[in-house]
C-alpha positions as CSV (number, residue, x, y, z in Angstrom):
1,M,-28.2,-84.9,316.9
2,N,-29.9,-83.8,313.7
3,R,-33.4,-85.1,313.4
4,K,-33.2,-85.6,309.7
5,F,-30.1,-87.8,310.2
6,V,-31.8,-89.9,312.8
7,A,-34.9,-90.3,310.7
8,T,-32.8,-91.3,307.7
9,F,-30.8,-93.8,309.8
10,L,-33.9,-95.4,311.3
11,S,-35.6,-95.7,307.8
12,L,-32.5,-97.4,306.5
13,A,-32.4,-99.7,309.4
14,V,-36.0,-100.7,308.9
15,V,-35.3,-101.4,305.2
16,C,-32.2,-103.5,306.0
17,L,-34.2,-105.5,308.5
18,G,-36.9,-106.0,305.9
19,I,-34.4,-107.2,303.3
20,S,-32.6,-109.6,305.7
21,G,-35.8,-111.0,307.2
22,C,-36.5,-111.9,310.8
23,G,-34.7,-115.2,310.8
24,H,-32.0,-117.0,308.9
25,D,-32.3,-119.0,305.8
26,E,-31.5,-122.6,306.4
27,P,-28.7,-124.6,304.7
28,T,-29.7,-127.1,302.1
29,S,-31.3,-130.4,303.2
30,D,-27.9,-132.0,303.8
31,G,-27.0,-129.3,306.2
32,V,-24.5,-127.6,303.9
33,F,-24.7,-124.2,302.2
34,D,-24.4,-124.3,298.4
35,T,-20.9,-123.6,296.9
36,V,-19.9,-122.3,293.5
37,S,-16.5,-122.4,291.8
38,V,-15.5,-119.2,290.0
39,T,-12.7,-117.5,288.2
40,G,-12.8,-113.8,288.4
41,T,-11.2,-110.5,289.4
42,V,-11.0,-109.1,292.9
43,G,-12.5,-105.7,293.5
44,F,-13.1,-103.3,296.4
45,F,-16.2,-101.1,296.6
46,V,-17.3,-98.4,299.0
47,A,-21.1,-98.8,298.5
48,G,-22.8,-98.1,301.8
49,G,-19.9,-100.0,303.4
50,R,-16.5,-101.3,302.5
51,C,-16.8,-104.6,300.6
52,W,-14.5,-107.0,298.7
53,C,-16.0,-108.9,295.8
54,I,-15.0,-111.2,293.0
55,T,-16.4,-110.4,289.5
56,T,-16.6,-113.2,286.9
57,D,-16.1,-112.8,283.2
58,D,-19.9,-112.9,282.7
59,H,-20.1,-109.9,285.1
60,T,-21.6,-111.9,288.0
61,V,-20.5,-110.2,291.3
62,F,-20.0,-112.2,294.5
63,E,-19.6,-110.2,297.7
64,V,-16.9,-111.9,299.8
65,T,-17.1,-111.5,303.5
66,N,-13.8,-113.2,304.5
67,L,-11.3,-112.6,301.6
68,P,-7.9,-113.4,303.0
69,S,-5.6,-110.4,303.2
70,A,-3.1,-112.0,300.8
71,F,-5.8,-111.7,298.1
72,Q,-7.1,-108.2,299.0
73,S,-5.6,-106.6,295.8
74,E,-7.9,-104.9,293.3
75,G,-7.5,-106.4,289.8
76,L,-6.0,-109.7,291.1
77,T,-7.4,-112.7,289.1
78,V,-8.3,-115.6,291.3
79,R,-9.9,-119.1,291.2
80,A,-12.1,-119.7,294.2
81,R,-14.7,-122.0,295.7
82,L,-17.3,-119.8,297.4
83,Q,-20.0,-120.8,299.9
84,I,-23.3,-118.9,299.2
85,R,-24.6,-117.5,302.4
86,D,-28.3,-116.8,302.1
87,D,-28.4,-116.3,305.9
88,L,-26.4,-113.1,305.8
89,A,-27.2,-109.5,304.9
90,S,-25.0,-106.7,303.8
91,V,-25.1,-102.9,303.3
92,C,-23.1,-103.2,300.1
93,M,-25.7,-105.2,298.2
94,L,-23.2,-106.1,295.4
95,G,-24.4,-109.6,294.7
96,P,-24.7,-112.9,296.5
97,I,-22.9,-112.9,299.9
98,T,-20.3,-115.5,300.0
99,K,-17.5,-116.9,302.2
100,V,-14.3,-118.2,300.7
101,V,-13.8,-122.0,301.1
102,D,-10.7,-122.2,298.8
103,I,-8.9,-119.6,296.8
104,E,-5.8,-119.3,294.7
105,R,-4.2,-116.9,292.2
106,A,-5.2,-117.7,288.6
107,Q,-2.5,-117.9,286.0
């Protein structure tokens, strides 16, 4: 294997571990992760990985880790309640990592 490739891979791995930390962030004091309600447009990015996101009108991007397949359509406008997951890391680094709690097509 190419030494330059291995060195680059190891450097990226160290950076990713440094970003994500050694442990996991804890949920809020009531044991639940914060949630946000958003209306936005579904997008798909290949940015170090293959990631789905929802971008709001104010250009806030939420990376979604579990977007249901019925909503995996670029340009689709949705309303969603997203759980902010500070305990997860991503190679895409598009914005806050979230999990869908509820989602529906917006009119």
